[in-house]
N, C-alpha and C positions, 0 to 999 in steps of 0.2 A: 399162410398169408405173409408176404414179405412187407417189411416196413417201407413207407414211402421214402424216396431219396430226398436230398436237400432241395433240389430244384422244384420238385413237386410240392414240398412243404412251403417253399417261398412263394409259389404261385398261390397257395391258399392264404399265406400271410398277407399278400397284396389285397386279398378280398376281405381281410379283417378277421381271419380265423385264429383265435387265441390258442386253441389246442395245438394247431400246427406250429405256432410260435413257441409254445411250451415244449414241444418235442425237440425243436431246434436248440432251445436253451439247454435242455437236459443232455442232448447229444454233444454240444460243443463248449459248454461252460467250463468244465474241468480243464481241458487242455488250454483254453484261452487264459484262464486264471493262472495256470502254471507259467505260461509264457510271460504274462504281465508281471507276475510276482518276481521272476528272475530278471526281467528287463528293468523294472523300476526299483527293485530292492526293498519293496514295501508291501506287506500283506494288505494293509488298509487301502493303499493306492490301487493295488491289483483288484480288490473287490469293487472299489468305486469305478474304476475304468472298465471292468467287465460289465457292470450294470449299465454304464453309459453306452458302451458299444452295442449291447443288445437293445437298448432304447433307440439308438440310431437305426439299427436293423428294422425295428418295428416302424419307426417314423419314415424311413427312406426305402422301404421294401421295393417300391416301384423302380428304384435306380439299379437294382440287381438285374444283371443280364445273364440268364442261364446260357450255358454253352460257351461263353467267352472266358469265364473264370469259375473255378470251384467255389462253392459257398464258403468253405473254411478259409480259403485264401482271401476272399472279399472281407469276411469278418475280421480276420487278423489284420488286414490293411486298415480297416476302420479303427480297431483297437490300437494299432501301432501309431497311427496319426494322433489319436487322443493322448497316448503316453508321451509322444514327442512334445506335443503342446504343453502337457502338464510339466514335463521336465524343464521346459523353457521358463516356466513360471516359478519353479522352486527346485532346490536340490533334494533328491530323495533320501530317505533313511535306508540303511543297509540291513537286509535280512540275510543272515549268514546261512550258507548251506550246512554249516556245522550245527545250527539249531535244528535242522531237519533230521540230522543224524544223531542227535543227542540221546544218550543212554545213561541212565542213572546208576548202573551197576559199576563196581570198581573196574577201572580201566587197566587192562594189561598193556604192555609197551606197544603192541601192534595197534591197539585202539587209540592210544595217545598219538602215535605217529599219523594215523588216518585222520584224526581230528585236526591235527596241525596242518596236514596237507589240504584238508577241506577249507580251513580258514585262509590259507594262502591262495587257494583257487578262488574263493569268494572275493578276496582283496584284488586279485588279478582281474577277475571279471568286472568288478566294480570300477576298476581303473580304466577299462576299455572305453573308447568313445561309444556313444549310444548306438550308432549305426553298426559298428563292428560287433558289439555285444548282441544286438538284435539278429544280425546275420548268423552268428554262431548258434544262438539259442534256437532260431527257426529251423536251421538245417540239422544240427547235431542233437537237439533235445526234442523239438516238436516233430521232426521228420519230414519237413517240407522239402520239395525239390529245389534246386537252385533257381529255376525259373519262377516257381511260386513264391519263394522267399524274396527274390528280386522284386516281384510285383508288390509284395507287402511293404518292403522297405522303400520302394520307389526308385530302384536302379535297374540297369540292364543285368543280364546274366553275367557278363564280364565284370561289371561293377561289383556284383555280389561276390564273385570269386575273388576279386581283389580284396574286398572287405574280410572275407574268410581267411585269406592268406595272411593279411596283416594281423588279424585277431589271433590266429594260431601262433604266429611268430612272437607276438607280445606275451601270450600266455606261456609259451615255452620258455622265453627269456625270464619271465617273472618266477616261474616255478624252478628254474635251474639256479637262480640266485640263492646263495646261502641264506637261510632264515635266521634273522636276528630275534632275540627274545621279544623285543618291542614290536617287530613286524608281525609276529604271530598273533598279536592282539589288536592291531590297528591296520585298516586298509591304507595303502599308499595313495598319494595324490594321483589324479588321472594324468597319464602321459601318453603320448603317441610315439611309439618306438620306430615309426616309419619315416621320421623326418630325415634320417640319415641316408 
């Protein structure tokens, strides 16, 4: 017996089926949380926003239109909008990729270098404008197509490709800059390298 697809589950959610909703949450919570954690830079915010996004799914299930967009795209769009609104209200904390990679064994030189690179990558990602960071995370980390990522961010495919190109240029420039000892421990201020 095959598991019901997301559209079938959403049809049941519209009817108030809590078990169908629980199945959707179990299926999509982890990737949504990962996206929001990297987008906001805060584990706590990612948890709150993930819960709020699924609450919106439950409350607004009748708005979902199967066949026009995949459920995962619709869910990420809801969550993305919540994250953008939250970012407008306050500046997020930074959760470093280096914390995810943290190992308490003595570090050989290769691990030290990898940790420094991870910190520089975190700082460079945090410095990107939210739309560029979202585009990069959706396509490179979450695996969305450019079309679906554009729908989530609210831009055309061309607009998304432009965001990706600018994000990649900014990351490349930031990672090619020589690392200073202070820069290895602090994220830089947000700048847009595309003004030139």
